[in-house]
C-alpha angles and dihedrals in degrees: 000000000000094000092046091053091048092048091051091050092048093048093046091056097047093094094056092039089072091063091043088056091053092045092051093050088063091054089049093056092049091048092053092050088054092052094250110152122230089246092054089047090050092051089049090051093050098042103036103023094178115120099203094045092048091053088055093047091052090048091052093045102118125132126284087043112234092222095173094050094045091050094051093044091053091048094049091050097045096046087103089073087074089067093041090052091051093052091053092057093103089055093047095046109137095010122129122252092247092053090049092052095047094048096042089059088068094046113115131167091264104051089039092057092046092047092050091049089052090047091056087059094051144299117340130190125232086236087066087059091045094051090051089050090053090051093050092044091051091050090045095052094042092050093047089050094051091045093048090053090052093045091054091064097038101093097179110034092176090064086067096038093252092131087068093050095096094051092044093051095051093044088056090048092052091051092051093048097050107115099178137269094337088071095053099082098049090042093052093046091047092048094045094046092048092051090049094048090046089056097044105034135052124237126012099319090121087073093059096039095048092048094049094043092051092046093054094057096079089046093053091047096046110016093165095047093248119142119254119263109288092019128116128246116224 
């Protein structure tokens, strides 16, 4: 039963795993150009396992390592997993805290979305989610390894436009995340705060400050979680 659920979760995530592999290869190229070893990258994959956060980590990877800045930036980017974990509560109902922690570590945007889609069709096991996580993790590690080997032989990444990859990826992510006018205020606050911090502070603090400032806007507007006047409650 457990193996069957894991196998189904693994198979259900194979289509998106292809894009994860390609996405990971780009991170591998950038990591190689930063002088990050494959072992370091593998440890990062297994311990962090969050694509967007890892791209930020690699971008900030300059000696001496700004450990505090990197840590806060990763926390700011991965804060969305609080909401993702809350949405999985019906699936984790009755599970121990240890089991929840172990399985949540392998939750990515892709296998979470596929698991929730499966849950809307009927009951779904936590092992389905876990199997999907293994699939995504395998694709991610394979992609980063392939990209790292490629990056080791590319002497001038700017000649192939690889120096612009980081900007292009996050521009694409921003476009896909846009939900309409309700995002305008937090996005403008985040952008303005980041630009101001970049001008006034050294290092990469603008990432942390921009992320926190933008995230506080909805809390200031609706501190009790109630919808704005004229809006609808769900």
